[in-house]
N, C-alpha and C positions, 0 to 999 in steps of 0.2 A: 277451617271449613271441613264439614263432614265428608264431602267428596273431594279427594285430593287431585282428581283428574278432570276438572271441569273444563269443558270446551268454551262455553260462554254462558253468562247469566245476566239478566237484566236487573240492574240495581238502581233504576231511575227513581224509585220511591224513597231512597235513603237521603233524607233532607240534610242530615249532618255531613254526609259525604259530599253532596253538591255544594254546600257552603264552604267546605274545606277546599274543594277544587277551585272555586271562585277565588278564594284567598291566595292559593298557589299561583293562579294566573296573574293576579294583581302584583304579587311579589316579582314574578318573572318580567311582566311588562314594565314595572318601575326600574328594573335593572338594566334596561336597554335604552340607548339614547336616540334622538332624532325621530321620534314618532309621537302622535297626539293621543295614544290610547293607554294612558297611565293606569286607568281604572277599568281596563278591558274586562276583567272578571265580573264586575258589577253590571256591565252594559250588555253582556251577551244573554241570549235566550237559550237555555239548555233544553235540547230536544230529548236526549236520552243519555244514560250512562250505563255502560256495559262492563262487566268484569270479564276480561279475556286474557287469562294467564298464558304465558309462554313456558315451554318445557325444554330446557337443555337436556339432551340425553347423551350418555357416554357409555360405550361398550368396550371393555378391556378383555382381550383373549390371550391366554398364555399357551404357547406352543412349545413342544419338545421334539427334537430329532436326535437319532442316535446312529453312530457307525462304530464298527469294531476293527481292531488292528492289533499288531504285535510290536513290542518294544522291549527295551532292557534298561537296566540301571546298575551302577556299581553295587556289589553285594557287601553289606556292612554287618554281617553276622546276625541279622535279624531273623526271628523265627519264620520258617517257610511252611505253610500248610501242605497237607497231602495233595498231590496233583490229581485232579479229576477231569480236567479239560486238556486234551492233547492236540486239539486242532481248533481253528476258528469255527468249524462247522458243528462242534460239539455243544454249542449253546446258542440260544436266541437272546439277542441283546435286550429285548423287552421283558424277558423273564428275570433279569438280574436286578436285584434291589439296589437302588441308588438313593442318596439323601433326598428327603421330601422337599418340594418347592412350596414355600409358604407366602411368596410375594411375587408380584409381576417384575420380571427382570429380563435383561439381555445378558447372556453369559455363555462361555464355552469352556468346558473343563473335561479333563481325562480322569477316568476312574479305573484302578486295577481290578480285574476280575479275580476274586478270591478263589483259589483252587486251580489257577492256571500257572502259578509260579514254579520255576525250577532253576537250579543254579548250575552254571558251567564255567569252566575256565575262560578267561578273556581271549577272544579270537584275535585280538590285535597284538597282544604282547605274549601270548602263549602262557598265560597265568604267571608271568614273572613280575608284572607291575611296572616294567620298564621297557622302553623301546629305544632303538638306535637314534641318536640325535640327527634329525633331518638336515640341520645346518652344516654340521661338520662331518656327517656320514660316519660318526664314531671315531674320527681321527683326533678328536679333542682340541684340535687347532684349526684355525681358518686363516685365509690370506689377510695380511695386515691391510686395513682400509686406507691407511695414511700413505703408504709407499707402494700399494698395489702388489705387494709380494716381492718387490725388488730389493728391499733391505736398505735402500738409500732414497733420500728425497732432496728436492732442489734446495740449494743454499739460499737462504733469505737475504743476507747482506749484499751478495753480488747478483741476485736474481738468476742464478744458474750460469752466469757468463764465465766465472772463474777469475775475473779481474774486476777491479774497482777503479774508475777514473779518478785521478787526483791532480791537483794543480801543483806545478813545481817551478821554482825560480832557477833560471839558467843565465850564465854569463858568457858573452861571445865578443870576439875582437872584430871590429869593422874598420876597413881602410877608407879614409876620407881623402879623396883626390884633392890636389892643390888647386886653389883658385886665385886669380890675380885681378887687381883693379885696372883701370884704364892706363895707369902710369907704369904698369908692369910690376907693381909691388904685391907681394903675397898677402892674402887676406886671411886673418885669424889663424886658428889651429888646423890648418889643412895640409894635405900631403903627408899624412901620418896615420898610424893605427890608433883606434879609439875603442875602449872597452864599454860595452852596453849590457844592461841587465834587463831580462824579460821574463815572462811567465808562459809556460807551456803545460798542456794537459797530457799526462802519461797514464797508461793502464798498469796498475800494480797488481801483483798476484794477491788474490783474496786470502787473508789469513785464517778465515773461518773454515774454508774447505781446501786450502793449500792449492788452489787453482783448478780443482777437479770439477767445480760447479755443483757438486752434490755432497751431502753429508750423510752419515749413518742415521737411519731412522730411529728416533728415540722411543717410539711407541713399541717397536718389536725388537729393539736392540740390534738391528741389522740382520735379523734372522728371516724376515719376510713373513713370519707367522706370529699369531697371537692366540691366546686362550679363547676358545669358542664362548661367546657371550650367552648363548642359549642354554648350553649344558654346563657352563662354567668349568670346562675341562674334564668332565666326568665321562663324556662319550655317549651318555644315555640321558634320557629325560623320563619323567613320570608318564605313564601311558595315559593319553587323553581320553580313552574310552572307559577304562575301569578306574581311572584316577588313582592308580596305585593299589587298588583293592585286590587285584589279581583275578577275582571272580566276578561274574555278572549274574544278576538275577533276571531271567527272561520271564515275560508275562504277556498275557493278553489284556487289552484295555478296551473300554467303551468310552468314546468321546461323545459327551452330551452337549447339545447346543440348545439353549433356551432363548426364545424370542417371543416378544409380546407385541400385539397390535392395539392401536387405539382408534376408535371411530367415534366422531362427535357430530352432533347436529343440534340445532335449536328449532323446535317446532313452534312457529308463530302463527297466530290466528290470521286467516286470509285477508281480512279487512285491514289489520295492522300492517301486514306484509305489503299490501297494495298501496296504502295511503301514506305510510310513514317510513321512508327509506332510512331516516336517521336512527330509528329503532334497530334496524337490521345491522347498522354499522357499529353499534355500541352494545350489543347484547352481552358480550364478555365482561363488560364493566358494570352491568346492572346488579343490584342486590338480588340474591337468590337464596332459596331454602331447599335443602335436600329432603325429598319426600319419599324416596324409595331407593333401597340398595339391596342387591341380592348377589351372592357369589355361589355358583354351582359348577359341577364338572362340565356340564353343557346345558345352557339355558334353552328351554324349549320355545319354539315359536308360539305366538298367541299367549304370551306370558301374562299380560294384563287381562282383566275381565273382557268377555266377548263384547264387541261393539265399541271398545275404547278407541278413540281416534289416534292414539299413539302407537297402537299395535302394528300398523302397516310400516311405520318408520323403524320400529324396533325389529320387526321380522326381517326387514331388508338388511339391517346390520347383521343380524344373526346368520342370514343366508350368505352374506359376503364373507363372514368369518369362517364358514364351512368351505366356501370356494377357495379361500386362501391357503388351505392345508396342502402342503407339498408331499412328495414321496418321502418315506422314512420319517414322517412327522405325525404327531398326534396332538390333540388339544388336551391340556391338563385341566384347566378350569377357566371360567368366565365370570366377569363381574359387570353387572348392569347398574348404572347410577342414573336416577331421574331427579332433576331439580325443577323448581318452579319459580318463575319470575312473575310476581303479582303485577298485573297490568290492567289499567282501567282505560276504556275508550270513551271519550266525551264527544258527542255530536251536538253542535250548537249552531245558532243563527246569529248573524250580526249584519245589520243594515241590509236585510233581505237576502243575504248570501249564506250558504251552508258550509260549515267547516268541521274538521275532525282533528282532535289532538289526543295524546295519550299521557298517562301518568304511570310511574312504576316504582315499586319498592315501598318500604314503610314510610319513607319521607316524601313520597309522591313526586319523584323527579319528573319534570315536565318534558315531553317531546312535542313541540308545538306544531309541526307540520306546516301546511299552507294556511297560516292564520292571517287576520287583517294586518298584523305587523309585517308579515311576509310581503304583503302587497305594497306596503310603504317602502320596504327595502327594494322590492322589484321596481317600483317607480323611480327610486333614486338611481338604480342601475340603468334603466331606460333613458333617463335624463342625461346620465353621464355618457352613454354611448351616442346619444343624439348630439350632445355638445361636441364630442370628439369629431363627429362627421363635419361639423361647421368650423373645425380648427380652433375651438375654444377649449384647449387642452387643460388649462388651469381649472376652469369651471368643471370640466369633465372629471378631473381627478378629485375635486372636492365632493361632487355628488357620489362618486364611487366610494370614497372614504366613508361617507355617511352610511351607505349600504353595508359596507364592510364592518363598521362598528356595531351595527344591529346584529350581524353575524347569524344569518339564516343558513342552516345546513344545506338546503336545496339550492342556494345561490352561490356557494363557495367557489365552485369550479368556474362558473361564468364570470364571477367577479375577478378571480385571479387572472383569467385570460384578458378581460377588458382593462384592468389596471396595468397589466404588463404592456399592452399595446399603447395606452396613453402615456405611460412613463417613458417608453421608447421615443415617442414623438416629442415629449418635453425635453428629453436629453439631447435631441437633435439640435436644439437652440444652443444648449451649453457647448456641445461639441463644435458647432460652427464658430462660436465665439472663441473657444480655445484654439481652434485651428488658425483663425485670423491672428490671434495674439501670438501664436507660435511663429507664423510667417513674419510678422512685424519684428518680433524679438530676434528672429534669425537674421533678418536683413540689417536693421539698424544696430542691434546688439553685436552682430558680427563685425561691423566696421568699428564700433566702439572698442570691442575686445582687441582687435588687431592693432588699433592706434595706441591703446594703452600698453600692450605687451611688447610693442616694437619701439615706442618712443619714451615711455615712462618706466614701466616695469620695475617698480621699487622693490628691492630685496634687502635683506640684512647684509651687513658688511662682509661676513664670511662667505656669502653666496654671490658676491659681486662679479665673479668670473663669468656669470651668465650674460652680463651686459657687454662684455668685451668682444669686439668684432673678431679678434683673433681666436676666440674660443670655438672649438671645432663643431659645437652644436648650435652656435649662435644663429645661423640662418634658418635652422629648423624651429627655433623656440617660439617665435610669434605665431607662425602658422599652426603649430601644434596646439598651442594654448587656445587659439581661436577655434580650432576644431573641437577641443575639449568643451569649450563654452557652447558650441552648437549641439553637442551631444547632451549637455546638461539642459539646454533649452527644450530638446525633445523630451527629456525626462520631466521637465516642468509641465509640458503640455499634457503628458499622460497622467501625471498626478492631479492636475487641475481637472481634467476630464473625468477621472474616476471619482474624485471628491464630490464634484457637483452632481454626478450621476447618482451617487449614493446618499445625497443630502435629503434629510427627511422633509424639510421645508422647501416649498417650491416658489420661485419668484413668479408673480402673476403674468407679466407681459413678455412676449417672445423677444422683443428688442432689448428688454432689460436682462433677460437670461443670456442673450448673446453678448451683451456688453459685460456682464459679470464674468463670463468665461474668458473674454478677451483680457480684461484687467487682471484677473487672477493669474492667467498664464504669464503675462508680462511681468507682474510682481514676482512670481516664483522664479522667472528667468533672471531678473535683476538680482534677487537674493543669491542665486547660484553663481552669478558673475562676481558679486562681492566676495562670496566664499572662495571662489577660485583665485581671486586676487590676493586674499589673505593667505591662502595656502601657498601661493607663489612666493610670498615674502620670505618663507622659510627656506626656499631653494629646493624643496623636495620635488617640485614639479619638473625638475630637470630630467627626471626619469621618463617623462612622457616623450620629449624629443629624442631621447636615447632609444626608446622603443621604436619610434618612427624610423630612426636611422637604421636600426637593426632590420626592421621589416623591409625597408628599401633595398638593402644589400642582399637580403635573403631572396627577394623577388628577382633582383638582377642576376644573382648566381643561378637561381632556378631557371630563369629564362635562357641564360647562356647554356646551361646543362641540357635543357630540352632542345635548344637549337642545335647543339653539337650532336646529340643522339639522333635527331631527325636528319641532320646532314650525313652522319655515318650511314644511316639506313638508306638514304637516297643514293649515296655513293655506292653502297653494296648492291643496291637494286640495279643501278646503271651498269656496274661491272658485270653482274650476272646477265643482264640483257645483252651486253656486248659479247660475252662469251657464247650465249645462245645464238646470236646472229652469226658469229664466226663459225660455229659448228654447223649451223644451217647452210652457210656458204660452202663449207667443205663437202657436205653431203650432196647438195644440189647444184 
């Protein structure tokens, strides 16, 4: 078009365009379900067609700030220019030439000011390139870390005791007193000495440390000192300031910070803005064409021809970019980009009502707005909400699903809220059934589990000890396994509840939904009971009563300990109180 900045233009006389828009409406209407207006484009009466393009604008502003300072670096015999700057006050950082900036960027970098360099001996090492090792203080050795400087460390075989306990066989003579039967005859070998052999534990001197309990440290050979690991015995390290160069090149520097800002807006015709919120939501996705780009040091306000409707928006961005300049900061350059989104507004009548829709891009993508199909979707939404009020939740969800499949932008939020509420009501039936099923499974299944694990409890032969009454965990087993089944029943209840709540297909009647939740929970509980019985066959479930036994004794010990501590505290309190009363009696 000859004028790239059109605000609006009446194109109602373009018959080819009107025919194309009718065709686009038909294609769109046929792509949507659950409405009677398949050929909507042929049935509408077109009142007007306006070309109302939208204009995304983008302003980029590149800023630069500078500070100056003093620094140094190791001198590596590079050429040094004659010094002309002897203090930071000798130059203005804006007068120093730095590399040109040719793109928008965020960056911070230091630049040496040429003519400020001079070389001096390193202040840290006195131009020697070395400093005394800070770890050993120049002594070249440090305390041995393994023996802490003692020269000896604990003997491992005897753990520092100096002796090692060993078992030893000993023989001793035992006197057996004589014993007689009722007739006075001596019984057996009694009334004599008898030799007996036994085992005793004795502490023998440790052969590794000769009974001293410690041995010479192998790391330092008993000296208590080792070579310093930092300087490797040299007593000195390379100077960290000049890095061994001995001299430093001092200089002044300028630190330049580059920072750019981006300001964006999309200028939409007021009637499109007011009537079609979907257009505003998707402007970044629409096809566009760049119609103007300019890059200058500073773009002047009123850039476009006088009276252009974009100027006020562009001028506002330009003023903001000036207001954003901080201290020690200048603007290097700006770039203004203006795009155009071709947009057509169609005003039409249908069955005596007025409607507006828009089309955008070379493919005439449709933004339908509040069309007759919107009203169909809205009616489904209203029917769904009304059905929910009368507790017909299945019918409500069906009506809301129809509205959702039509997918009208303006109704999405209301639909999401209504569907969420109806779904919660439907899930209440599933949850009630699952809860009843859980209670039944808990009651009857609990008796069944206890009867099986106490009376039958089939296990493999190698695990038969579980069924012996003399087995120390026998009395814990049946109750523990029954408790495990109850826990699995709770898991079955939660699985059933979640599965039904997330199911895409909904059972129509509330009583059927409740019954489904009940049966599914009972079935899942039974499956878990069978699984637990099969696992018990292997004998591995004996770990569960063992755990219960451990928890029981831990609780008993903890209770006893707490009781003891409280008793001690009470006793001390009573004792202190008695002393206070006694002292009070002495005084008064």
